[in-house]
Every structure is written in structure tokens, then in C-alpha cells.
Phi, psi and omega in degrees: 000150176286146180291152180305323184294340183273355188288346176247030181297150177268121181301146181202161177208148172221142182217156176228160178250011176110149183296334184248011187288325182097147183297341179291350178266007183302316182300326178294319178292320179299326177296319179294319178297322179297323177296313179296319180298319179298319178294313182293320180296331179273005179093008180289169185275158176296329177297308180300316182298314181294317181294313184292325175294320178297319178298319177304317181286324175297326182279352181268115187291353180282346182256150179276069178198148179053236185304322185267014185297145182276154177292147167282178185296341178263007179090358179277165176238120181237131188244138175241150175203157179209158175208142178215147179241159179285359172270000177096008179269152184208147172209138177209151177231148186229132172055044175280146172243161175056038184222094184298332181232074181297338179297329178294323178291315178301317181295330180289345178278350183302327182253016178262170179278353177245151180267323189218155177222155181221156171053221182299326179297323177295318181291321178297318178296318178298321177299319182293338180261359176084019178284146183306134173239116178204156182297134173261110188298320180072185181208159181297149175298153176214155184300130177080020181283073178244024186274058170289172187233155180203153182219136170237127183232150175230129180258181186292343176277350183096356178295133177245137183223138172242131176234133180225156181205147182201157168260000180094157177295148179301152173061039175247149184284161173298141182093345177296138178243124178265206186278334191306314182269009185257115181302137180086345181257282179281346180202153169197134179221136168211177184304122177100352183198147172221138184224139173228142181240160178209152180132213180287108189299325180296318179292319178298318182292315180297329181271354183046051193299311187295317179297318183291324175294314180301315179300319182293320178297316181291342175281358175110000177277153181283166187301307186296317179299319182294319180290318178297321177302315181296318179296324183279326192247344190245006183237149172288156184298136175092354180279119179280119185217145172230158183219143168238152180209152178217132180259193181289340178212166178082184185272149174283158182223161174224145175220157179211154177269015170219182180263013191265356183265111173281131177216156182211150179223162180212146172220141182292153174288145180289000000 
């Protein structure tokens, strides 16, 4: 249960368009944040806000997620997505095909007895639940295609949710799993904090970036300092990575070890 002190939380959201998307994609990220802000301002849940903002970004072909996902080395398109709440719920899907919005499938697992599904099994389960099945056209790989997407939202009850989605880093084989669907790596949420990472998934996974940032924030360090610490201390040299985080109060923030991650945040007026 959420603590009594969180029941008057101020809604907020922060989102990114990926470590390699470039600052010219900021307006696209701001549109997704505006959708989440509208939901939260109207009293909607952090789950709805995070998912719908994520869908906006999945549907935008400039990002390496959903519609804009890059081909694997065999020409296929495989999609990963994840969602976690500060109440301890989690859902993730790995290497889904023919699924333009894998975040919707991941979110539907929050109230199931299983946390994750992969490959054909994920698609069969989605079919049984009536989720859209259609070809994801994808696009050719390109250098630095690490522009996966992520959203962290907090609603008025204090619930924090992180939702992430990706087509995977460019020039990776079918079956490769990056950080996005791995708890503690591409995402981590617990009471009082939510963190999402983007960039080279192997480096993020080896560094357990999201969990380590969350732990540092809960130890009393501020968001930006905690994220900068992870970029400086928890990654191998040369790995392009970005992080967003949101705490129990205040505005969400984003940092990156390059200038290429567009991110945007919003907080409701008191």
C-alpha cells in the first residue's frame, strides 16, 4: 500500500526519446509528456499516463520503438517493452513481432500471475487478449540507433510507474535481449522512486544502472547527482547512456553522457 504521506502527491512525468535520438527530437518527446500531463491533471493514474505517453512515442516513426524500430541483422523486427509500478507490479515482453504497441501488452501483465512473455508465446498471448496484430514495417539499422523510449510518471496518490519500449540497438541479431525488459537494468521502480535507462543495452545491463540509481536516490542523494554518479562510475568507457528519474516529490530529471538524449518533464501546479 502507498504510504499515507503520499496521498497528496503532486503529479509529475518525465520522458526521454533515447540516448541517440538527438536534440532535434525534443518536440516529439514534449508531445508525449503533454499527453501524460493531461491524463494526470484530470486525475488519471500513473499507469495510464505512462502507457499512453509511451504509445505516442511508439507510434512516432522517428524513434527506435514500435513503428520506428530498426531491423535485426536478418531483416526481422523484434520489440521489447516493460512496465513496473511502485506497488510492486511488473510486466515485460521480449522479442515480440507484429505488435506496434508492445507496451500495451506488457501493461496487461501487471495484474496477471506471470511477469513476462517472449517471442511467439508473447504474441499468442496477445492474440488471446485481443491486442492489435499488424506488421511493423521497421527501418534499416543506422549508426547510434539507441533511441529507445521511456516514461516515468507519478500520480496524485503517489504511485510511480516506469514504462519503456524499444526495437533494440542497431546491428544486433534476432533473439538478442537488451536492457529494456530486464528489471534493474533498463528500468526500476519502488516506493519513492522510478528510474529508466537508455543507450547501449549491454553496458546498462552489466552496470545494473536503474537499480543502482534508485538505491542511491533512496539513500538521500538528489536525482541528478545520483544519475551522474551512475554514468561516471557504473559504465565502461565509451558507452552512450542516458537516464531519467522521478522521486516521491518534485520534478523529474534526465541526464546523458552525450548531448543526444532529448528529454522533457512536467509537474502539476500546487
